[in-house]
ROKE-436071 format. One record per residue (C-alpha): residue in one letter; x, y, z. Coordinates in steps of 0.5 Angstrom, whole numbers, plus 2048, in hexadecimal, padded with zeros to 3 digits. Each point is the difference from the previous one (the first is absolute). Example, Ala and Ser with C-alpha at 12.3 -4.5 7.8 and 13.67 -1.06 7.14 Angstrom:
<gulos>
a8197F7810/s8028077FE/
</gulos>
This chain:
<gulos>
m816740804/s8027F9803/a806800804/t8047FD7FA/s7FF8057FA/q801806805/t8077FD803/t8027FE7F8/r7FE8077FE/s803804806/n8077FB800/k8018027F8/h800807802/l8057FF806/a8047FB7FC/l8018077FB/a801804806/e8067FC804/s8047FE7F9/p805805802/k8017FC806/t8047FA7FD/n8018027F9/s807803800/t8008037F8/q7F9803800/t8018077FE/t7F98027FE/l7F97FE803/n7FA8037FD/l7FA7FF804/n7FC8057FC/n7F87FF800/f8017FA804/p7FC802805/l803801806/g7FD802806/d805804807/n7FF7F8802/e8047FD7FB/v805806800/q8027FE806/a8027F97FD/l8058057FC/v803803804/e8027FB804/a8037FD7F9/l8048077FF/m803800807/t8057FA7FD/n8008017F9/s8078037FE/t7FE8007F8/l7F98047FF/t8018067FC/t7F98017FE/l7FA7FF802/n7F98017FD/l7FA801805/e7FC8047FB/d7F87FF7FF/n7FF7FD806/s7FD802808/i805801804/g7FD805805/d805804806/n8017FA804/g8037FC7FA/g8048077FE/q802800807/a8037F9800/l8048027F9/a803806803/e8037FC806/t8037FB7FC/l8028067FB/k805802806/t8047FB800/n8007FC7F9/s8078017FC/t7FD7FF7F9/l7F98027FE/t8018067FB/t7F98017FC/l7F9800805/n7FA8007FB/m7FA801805/r7FB8037FB/s7F9800801/n8007FD807/l7FC803806/i806803804/g7FE806803/d804805805/n8017FB805/g8037FB7FB/g8048067FD/e803803806/a8037F9802/l8038007F9/a803807801/e8037FE806/a8037FA7FD/l8048047FB/k803804804/t8057F9802/n7FF7FD7FA/s8068007FB/t7FE7FC7FA/l7F98027FD/t8008047FA/t7F88007FE/l7FA800805/n7FA8007FB/l7FA802804/q7FB8037FB/s7F97FF801/n7FF7FE807/f7FE805806/i805804802/r7FE807803/e804806803/n8037FC805/g8037FB7FD/s8038047FB/v803804805/a8037FB803/l8037FD7F9/a8028087FF/e8047FF807/a8037FA7FF/l8038027F9/k804806803/t8047FA803/n8007FB7FB/s8057FF7FB/t7FE7FA7FC/l7F98007FD/t8008047F9/t7F97FF7FD/l7FA801805/n7F88007FD/l7FB803804/s7FA8017FA/n7FA7FF802/n800801807/l7FD807802/i806802804/g7FD8087FF/g804806800/n8037FE807/g8037FB7FE/a8038037FB/q803806803/a8037F9804/l8037FC7FB/s8038087FE/e804801805/a8027F8800/l8038027F9/k805806802/t8047FC804/n7FF7F87FD/t8057FF7FB/a7FE7F97FD/l7F98007FE/t8008017F8/t7F87FE7FE/l7FA804805/n7F97FD7FD/l7FA805803/w7FB7FF7FB/r7F9801802/n801802807/s7FD807801/i805804801/g7FE8067FE/v8038077FF/n8047FF807/g8037FA7FF/g8028027F9/v803806802/a8057FC806/l8027FB7FB/a8028067FC/e804802805/s8037FA801/l8027FF7F9/k805806801/t8057FD805/n7FF7F87FE/s8057FD7FC/t7FD7F97FF/l7F98007FE/t8007FE7F8/t7F97FF7FF/l7F9803804/n7F97FE7FE/l7FB805803/e7FA7FE7FB/h7F9801802/n802805806/l7FD8077FE/i806804802/r7FE8057FC/n8028067FD/k804802807/g8037F9801/v8038017F8/l802806800/a8047FE807/l8037F97FC/a8028047FA/e803805804/a8057F9804/i8017FE7F8/k8048067FF/t8057FD804/n7FF7F9802/s8057FC7FC/t7FE7F8802/l7F98007FD/t7FF7FC7FA/t7F87FE801/l7FA804802/n7FA7FF7FF/l7FA805801/q7FA7FD7FD/n7F9803801/n802805805/a7FC8067FD/i8068047FF/g7FE8047F9/d8038057FC/y804804806/g8037F9803/g8017FE7F9/k8058077FF/a8037FF806/l8027F97FF/a8038027F9/e804806802/a8047FB805/l8017FC7FA/k8048057FE/t8057FF805/n7FF7F9803/s8067FB7FD/t7FD7FA803/l7F87FE7FF/s7FF7FB7FB/t7F87FE800/l7FB805802/d7F97FE800/l7FB8057FF/w7F97FB7FE/n7FA804802/n802807802/a7FC8067FC/i8068027FD/g7FD8047FA/d8058047FA/n803804805/g8037FB803/g8027FC7FB/e8038057FD/a804802806/l8027F8801/a8028007F9/e804806800/a8047FD806/l8017FA7FB/k8058047FC/i804800805/n8007FA805/s8057FB7FE/t7FD7FA805/l7F97FF7FF/t7FE7F97FC/t7F8800801/l7FB805801/n7F97FE802/m7FA8057FE/r7FB7FB7FF/s7F9803802/n801807800/l7FE8067FC/i8068027FB/g7FD8027F9/d8048017FA/n803806803/g8047FB805/g8007FC7FC/e8048057FA/a805801806/l8017F9801/a8027FF7FA/e8058067FF/a8037FD806/l8017F97FD/k8058037FB/t805801804/n7FF7FD807/s8037F97FF/t7FF7FC806/l7F97FF801/t7FE7F97FD/t7F8800802/l7FB8057FF/n7F97FE803/l7FA8057FE/n7FB7FC800/n7F9803801/n8028077FF/l7FD8057FB/i8058007FB/g7FD8017F8/g8038017FA/n805805800/g8037FD807/a8007F97FC/q8038037FA/a806804804/l8027F9804/s8007FC7FA/e8058067FD/a8047FF806/l8017F87FF/k8048027FA/t806802804/n7FF7FE807/s8047F9801/t7FE7FE807/l7F87FF801/t7FF7F8800/t7F8802802/l7FB8057FE/n7F87FE803/l7FC8057FC/g7FA7FC802/n7FA804801/n8018067FD/s7FD8047F9/i8057FD7FB/g7FC7FF7F9/d8037FD7F9/n8058067FF/e8047FF807/g7FF7F97FE/e8048017FA/a804805803/l8037FB805/a8017FA7FA/e8048057FD/a804801807/l8017F9800/k8047FF7FA/t806804803/n7FF7FF807/s8047FA803/t7FF7FF806/l7F8800802/t7FE7F9803/t7FA802803/l7FA8047FC/n7F9801803/l7FA8037FC/e7FB7FD803/d7F8803800/n8028057FB/s7FD8017F9/i8067FE7FB/g7FC7FC7FB/d8017FD7FA/n8058057FD/g804801807/g8017F7800/q8028007F9/a805805801/l8027FD807/a8017F97FC/e8048037FA/t805802805/l8007F8804/k8037FE7FA/t807803801/n800803807/s8037FB805/t800801806/l7F8802802/t7FE7F9805/n7FA803802/l7FA8047FC/n7FA801804/l7FA8027FA/n7F97FD804/n7FB8057FF/n8028057FA/s7FA7FE7FA/i8057FC7FD/r7FC7FC7F9/d8027FB7FB/n8068057FC/g804801807/v7FF7F9802/q8037FD7FA/a805804800/l8037FE807/a7FF7F87FE/e8048027FA/a805804804/l8007FA805/k8037FC7FC/t8068037FF/n801804806/s8047FC805/t800803806/l7F9801803/s7FE7FC805/t7F9803803/l7FB8037FB/d7F9802803/l7FA8027FB/w7FA7FF806/g7FA8037FD/n8028027F9/s7FB7FD7FA/i8057FB7FE/e7FA7FA7FE/d8017FA7FD/n8058037F9/g804803805/a8007FA805/q8037FC7F9/a8058057FF/l803800806/a8007F8800/e8048007FA/a805805803/l8017FB806/k8027FA7FD/t8068047FE/n801804805/s8067FE806/t7FF806805/l7F9802802/t7FE7FC807/t7FA804801/l7FA8027FC/d7FA803804/l7F98007FA/q7FC802805/e7F98027FE/t8028007F8/m7F97FD7FD/i8047FA7FE/g7FC7F97FF/d8007FA7FF/d8048017F9/g806804802/a8007FB806/i8027FA7FC/a8058047FC/l804802807/a7FF7F9802/e8037FD7F9/a806805802/l8007FE807/k8037F97FD/a8068037FD/n802806805/s8047FE805/t801806804/l7F9803802/s7FF800807/t7FA803802/l7F98017FB/d7FA804802/l7FA7FF7FD/r7FB803804/g7FA8037FE/n7FF7FE7F9/s7FB7FC7FC/i8057F97FF/g7FA7FA802/d8017F87FF/n8048007FA/g805805803/a8017FC806/q8017FA7FD/a8058027FB/l804804806/a7FF7F9803/g8037FC7FB/a806806800/l8017FF807/k8017F87FF/t8088017FD/n801808802/s806800806/t801807801/l7F8803801/t800801808/s7F9804801/l7F98007FC/n7FB805800/l7FA7FF7FD/q7FB803805/k7F98037FE/n8007FC7F9/m7FA7FB7FE/i8047FA801/g7FB7FA803/d8027F9801/d8027FD7FA/g8058057FF/v8017FF808/q8017F97FF/a8068007FA/l804805806/a7FF7FB805/k8037FA7FB/a8058057FE/l802801807/k8017F9801/t8068007FC/n802808801/s806800804/t801808801/l7F9804801/t800802806/t7FA805800/l7FA7FF7FC/n7FB805801/l7F97FE7FE/r7FA804803/r7F98047FE/n8017FA7FA/s7FA7FB7FF/i8037FA803/g7FB7FB803/d8017F9805/n8037FC7F9/g805806800/g801800807/e8017F8800/a8058007FA/l804805804/a8007FD807/e8027F97FD/a8068047FC/l803802807/k8017FA803/t8057FF7FB/n8038067FF/s805803803/t8018077FE/l7FA804800/a800804807/t7FA8057FF/l7FA7FF7FC/n7FA805800/l7F97FD7FF/s7FC805803/r7FA8037FD/n7FE7F97FC/s7FB7FC800/i8037FA804/r7FA7FC804/y8017FA805/k8037FC7FC/g8068037FE/v802803807/l7FF7F9803/a8057FE7FA/f805806803/c7FF7FD807/e8027FA7FE/t8068027FD/s803806805/k8017F9804/s8067FE7FC/n8028067FC/s806803803/t8028057FC/l7F98057FF/v800805805/t7FB8057FD/v7F97FD7FD/d7FB806800/l7F87FD7FF/l7FD806803/d7F98017FC/n7FE7FA7FD/l7FA7FC802/i8027FC806/q7FA7FD804/r800800807/e8027F9800/i8068017FD/a803804807/l8007F9803/t8047FD7FB/v8058067FF/s8017FF808/e8027F8800/a8058027FB/y803806803/k8027FB806/t8057FD7FD/n8028067FA/s807803802/i8018057FA/l7F9805800/t7FF806804/t7FA8037FF/l7F97FE800/n7FA8037FD/l7F97FE801/e7FD807800/s7F88007FF/r7FF7F8800/s7FA7FE804/i8047FD805/g7FD7FE807/e8027FD806/n8027F97FE/e8058037FB/g803805805/q8017FB805/a8047FB7FB/l8048077FD/a801800808/e8047F9800/v8048027FA/l803806804/k8027FB805/t8057FC7FC/n8018057F9/s807803801/t8008047FA/l7F9804800/t801808801/t7FA8037FD/l7F87FD801/n7FB8047FE/l7F97FD802/g7FC8087FF/n7F98007FE/n7FE7F8802/s7FC7FE807/i8047FC804/g7FD803806/d8037FF808/n8017F97FF/g8058007FA/a803806803/q8017FC806/a8047FB7FD/l8048057FC/a802803807/e8027F9803/a8047FF7FA/l803807801/k8037FD806/t8057FC7FD/n8018027F9/s8078047FF/t7FF8037F8/l7F88037FF/t802808800/t7FA8017FD/l7F87FE801/n7FB8037FD/l7F97FF803/k7FC8077FD/d7F97FE800/n7FF7F9804/s7FA801805/i8057FF805/g7FE802807/d802802807/n8027F8801/g8047FF7FA/v804806801/q8017FF807/a8037F97FE/l8048047FB/a803805806/e8027FA804/a8047FE7FA/l8038067FF/k803800807/t8057FA7FE/n8008017F9/s8078047FD/a8008007F9/l7F98037FE/t8008077FE/t7FA8017FB/l7F97FF803/n7FA8027FD/l7FA800803/w7FB8057FC/g7F97FF800/n7FF7FB805/s7FC801807/i8067FF805/g7FC806804/d803803807/n8017F9803/g8057FE7FA/g804807801/v8007FF806/a8037F9800/l8058037F9/a803806804/e8027FB806/a8037FC7FB/l8048057FD/k803802807/t8047FA7FF/n8007FF7F9/s8078027FC/a7FF7FE7FA/l7FA8037FD/t8018077FC/t7F98007FC/l7F9800803/n7F98017FC/l7FA800804/w7FC8057FC/s7F97FF800/n7FF7FC807/s7FC803805/i804802804/g7FF805805/d803804805/n8027FA805/g8047FD7FA/g8038077FE/v802801807/a8037F9801/l8038007F9/a803807802/e8037FD807/a8037FB7FC/l8048057FC/k803803806/t8057FA800/n7FF7FD7F9/s8078017FB/t7FE7FD7FA/l7FA8027FE/t8008057FA/t7FA8007FD/l7F97FF804/n7FA8027FC/l7F9801804/r7FC8037FA/s7F87FF800/n7FF7FE808/s7FC804805/i807803804/g7FD806804/d804805803/d8027FC806/g8047FB7FB/g8038067FD/e803803806/a8027FA802/l8047FE7F9/a803808800/e8027FE807/a8047FA7FE/l8048037FA/k803806805/t8057F9802/n7FF7FC7FA/s8058007FB/t7FF7FB7FB/l7F98027FD/t8008037F9/t7F97FF7FD/l7F9801804/d7FA8007FD/l7FA802804/r7FB8027FB/s7FA800800/n7FF7FF807/l7FC805806/i805803802/w7FF808803/y803806802/k8057FC806/g8037FB7FC/l8028057FB/l802804804/g8047FA803/f8037FF7FA/c8028077FF/e805800806/t8027F97FE/s8028037FA/k804805803/t8057FB804/n8007FA7FB/s8057FE7FB/t7FE7F97FD/l7F98027FE/v8008017F8/t7F97FF7FE/v7F9802805/d7FA8007FD/f7FA802803/q7FB8027FA/g7F97FE801/n801801808/l7FB805803/f804806802/w7FE808800/p8038067FC/e804802807/i8047F97FF/a8048047FA/l802805804/t8037FB805/l8037FB7FB/s8038057FD/e804803805/a8027F9801/y8037FF7F9/r804807802/t8057FB803/s7FF7F97FE/s8057FE7FB/i7FD7FA7FE/l7FA8007FD/t7FF8017F8/t7F98007FF/l7FA805803/d7F97FD7FE/l7FC806802/r7FA7FF7FB/n7F9802801/k801803808/l7FD8077FF/i807802802/e7FF8077FD/d804806800/d803800807/g8027F87FF/a8038027FA/q804806804/a8027FA805/l8027FC7FB/s8048057FD/k805802805/a8017F9801/l8027FF7F8/e806805803/n8037FC804/n7FF7F97FE/s8057FD7FC/t7FC7FA7FE/l7FA8007FD/t7FF7FF7F9/t7F98007FF/i7FA802803/y7F98007FE/i7FB806802/m7FA7FE7FB/s7F9803802/n801804806/s7FD8077FF/i807803800/g8008077FD/s8058067FD/m803801807/g8017F8801/g8048007F8/q803806802/a8037FD806/l8017F97FD/a8048047FA/e805804806/a8027F9802/l8027FD7F9/k805806800/a8037FD805/n7FF7F9800/t8057FA7FC/t7FC7FA802/l7F98007FD/t7FF7FD7F9/n7F97FF800/l7FA805801/y7F97FE800/l7FC806801/q7F97FF7FC/n7FA801802/n801807804/s7FF8077FF/i8078037FE/g7FE8057FB/g8048047FD/n804803806/g8017F9802/a8037FE7F9/l804807800/a8037FF806/l8027F87FE/s8038037F9/d805804804/a8027FA804/l8017FC7FA/k8058057FD/r8057FE806/n7FE7F9801/s8047FB7FE/v7FD7F9802/l7F98007FF/t7FE7FB7FA/t7F8800801/l7FB805801/d7F97FF800/l7FB8067FF/q7FA7FD7FE/n7FA804801/n802806804/l7FD8057FC/i8078047FE/e7FD8027FA/d8058047FA/d803804805/g8037FA804/a8017FC7F9/q8048067FF/a804800806/l8017F97FF/a8038017F9/e805806802/a8037FA806/l8007FB7FA/k8058057FD/i8057FF805/n7FE7FA804/s8047F97FE/s7FE7FB804/l7F87FF7FF/t7FE7FB7FC/t7F87FF801/l7FC806800/d7F87FF800/l7FB805800/w7FA7FD7FF/r7F9803800/n803808802/s7FC8047FC/i8078017FC/g7FE8047F9/s8048017FA/i804805803/g8037FB805/a8017FB7FB/q8048057FD/a805802806/l8017F9801/a8017FE7F8/e805806800/a8037FD807/l8017F97FC/k8048027FA/t806802805/n7FF7FB805/t8037F9800/t7FE7FC806/l7F8800800/i7FE7F97FE/n7F8800802/l7FC8077FF/y7F87FE801/l7FC8057FE/q7F97FC801/n7F9804800/n8028077FF/s7FE8057FA/i8068007FC/g7FD8007FA/d8038007F9/n804806801/g8047FD806/a8007F97FD/l8048057F9/a804803806/l8027F9803/s8017FD7F8/e8058057FF/a8057FF807/l7FF7F87FE/k8048017FA/t806802803/n7FE7FC807/s8057FA801/t7FE7FE807/l7F87FF800/s7FE7F97FF/t7F8801803/l7FB8057FE/d7F9800803/l7FB8057FD/w7F97FD802/g7FB8037FF/n8038087FF/s7FB8017FA/i8057FF7FA/g7FE8007F9/d8027FE7F9/n805806801/g8037FE805/a8007F97FE/q8048027FA/a805803804/l8017FB804/a8017FB7FA/e8048057FD/a805800806/l8017F8801/k8038007F9/f806804803/n8007FD808/s8047FA802/t7FE7FF807/l7F8800801/t7FE7FA801/t7F9801803/l7FB8057FE/d7F9800803/l7FB8047FB/q7F97FD804/k7FA804800/n8018057FC/m7FD8037F9/i8057FD7FB/g7FC7FE7FA/d8027FD7F9/g8058057FE/g805800806/a7FF7F8800/k8038007F9/a805804802/l8027FC806/f7FF7FA7FD/e8058027FA/t805801805/l8007FA802/k8037FD7F9/t807803802/n800802808/s8047FA803/t7FF802808/l7F9801801/t7FD7FA804/t7F9802802/l7FC8057FD/d7F9800804/l7FA8037FB/w7FA7FE804/h7FA804800/n8018057FA/v7FC8017FA/i8057FC7FB/r7FA7FC7FB/n8017FC7FB/s8068037FB/g804801807/a7FF7F8801/l8028007F9/a806803801/l8027FD806/s7FF7F97FC/e8058037FA/s805801806/i8007FA803/m8027FD7FA/t8068047FF/n802802806/l8087FD800/c800800808/d7FE7F9802/q7F9804803/f7FA7FE7FF/v7F9803802/h7FA7FD805/n7FA803800/d7FC7FC806/r7FC806803/v7FC8027FA/l7FA804802/s7FA8047FC/n8018077FF/l7FA805800/d7FE7FF7F9/g8017F9800/k8068007FD/l8067FC803/v805803804/f8077FC802/n8057FF805/t8068007FC/s8067FC805/v8068007FB/q8057FA803/e8067FC800/h7FF7F87FE/p7FE7FD806/
</gulos>
């Protein structure tokens, strides 16, 4: 970079930073994503020393480290005007956190401090907690995504007992665990100021939520509590429900994704009958079925405060939805109801529509991903003609066809309140689009219309375009994934010339070529409102690209243009390069996956020298060599906006890397550099390492698949000792051995910013492994370390076992594919007893046998963080199975246990069954190929009658016969949580299929049933077909490799004419012949569920007849 250009850019940064020095009126300074490093912050600090007007300072998304944090902290000690400081997404660690904490002890004006997504750990949080004991002005503190851990949370809890100013505390994603949850709960008993507490994604579990529930009973200030993703289950739901009966302040409770079932739902419903303050309840992605839905509906009849209820992605069927509809007729407070991703059909759609005729408060109704069909659509349309409150209606993926759409369009002509209508994934086609277009000509309220993947072609697009000429309210139109060609695009272009309201048009994944795009380009020359145009995945070539580029020279409103995955070549890209020199509004243009040639890199480089808007350049897999790499390096010396450069899968070599390294020494904006697979060797990486010693902006460096070896590893390690910006370093597959590993380990002892280090597929052995383990005893920032497929043996793994006992920051360490012995499982298990961070343990194919399983079980009894264990193919027998079962009785965190390909047998299965009766957190149990036989299946079935957490059970190849299947079927009649049951390659026969069929008639939760290879004949298939007439939840039925003939096939295909939920039916490798195939054809013609059949695996049967693999799927 020339001295002049470098000075110009630095001066620009300094000028803004120093502006508070002289400006005497400025109250807000926004330096978001500027980017600023520690050096620029020093100038800002000088300005703040004298400024007496600035109240808000936004430094979000920069590269400010501990030095910058310490400098700002020093200023806060004397500054008397600043009230809001936002330092989200910087590089501040414990040192910076401690300095800011010290400042808070004397500062008397700051009210809001945002430190989200930095690198503050236990020490920093403890210091901040200490400051809160005396600070009397700070009201909002955001420490989310910092990993303060249990100790940090406990320190903050102590502070809350005496602090009287803080009203909002955000600790989202901090691994505070059970102990942190309990401590915070204790503080809530005495704290009288906190109104908002966010503990999302912290694994506080049952014990933590029980403590919080107890605290809420007496706390009188908390109004918002977020407990998303905390695995609290029914037990936690019941505890909170009990608290809500007496609590009189909480208005918002978020329980998204907590494995709460009907029992928890019923308890919360009972609480709502008494509670008079809760206005928002989020129960999305739980396991609530009809019983829970009915209970909540009953509560809504008397509750007079709840305004928002989110039940998306639960297991509510007809009864639950009908009950909720009935409740809406009398409820007068609910404004938002989300029932998406449940099992709601036509009847329930009609019931909800009926309710809306009298309900006068609901403004938002979400019914996405259900099966309300035309009847439900028509009923809702009729309601819209008279309803005057609903503003948002989401009907995406609901099997609505012509009749339903025509009815909705007719309703829009008179409705005067609806502003958002989502019809994504329905079969609207051209007729439906024409009807909607006609409605848009007179409708004056709709602002957003989503018609993604609705089978609209040119005729439909032409009709919509005509409507846009007259419509004056629609601002967002989404037409992605349709069949619109040039004619449709030309019509839409014509509309854009006069339309003055549309701001976003999405035409992704259509069939638009150059002619259509040239028309759109011409429209952009005069259009002054469109800001976003998405043309991804069309058939646009150079002519279209050139036309758009020309239009952008004069257009002054378009900010985002997506042209990825088209066929634009040299000329088109060249035109955009030319445009980028003068256009001052376009922020994002995406040309990824076009047919750009190697030579274009030089032209793009030239354009980026002067462009002052674009931030991302993607040149992956463009055959770029040394010359082009050097040209791009020149760009980085003068460009001041580029933050991301992707050069993956090219051939820049050492010379290109050296040129880029030279540029990085002065560049202060690039944060992400991808140099994957570029033939870079020692010389290139040594140059990059030298640059990292002074560069303060780059946070992510990807060197995967080069040849840097030990010398390169040593050089990078040396750089990491002083670099204070890099957070992610990917060295996968680089021939790094022990010397490189030892050097990197030494660097980790002092480095305080790196959070992710990928050393997968190198040649690191025990020496390197031991060194890295030793380093992690003191390192407090690394959270992810990937050592898969190296040469680490016993000593290296033993070192990590020791480290895991004390390290409190490492969340993921992966050793898969190393060479350690079975005995190491014993030591690793011992380490996991005390580890409070790691969540996943992968010991597949390690021959740990019963001894290892027993050691692991002991660890599970005390461990409170592990959620997933893989111990497949380990020769674990019944004793190991029994030990694991014993652990599951006490463990409250494990959600996934994979035991496939062991030999636990019937006794092991019996023990696990007993554990499942008590365990309330396990959701996935994989027992593939374990020889459990009928006895084991019967025991598991007995457990399923009681267990309320298991959603997936895999019993593939276990020698289960009809007796075991009958027992499982009996359990399915009452179980309300199991979603996936895999019985592949057993021997259940027709009798087992008959029993399962009977269960399917009443079961309302199972969505996947795998019966591959079970000797099921026509009788079994006919029984299953009969069940499908009643069942409304099963979406996948796998009957491959059975003995089903024409009789069974005909029965199944007859059912498909009326069944509206099954999306996948696999009959590959049965004995279906001509008459069965004929029945199949007939069912396709009459099936009303928008499904189609493709039989791409046609195999010869023994007698020369054809056997079909039949997969019924939704239209793409």
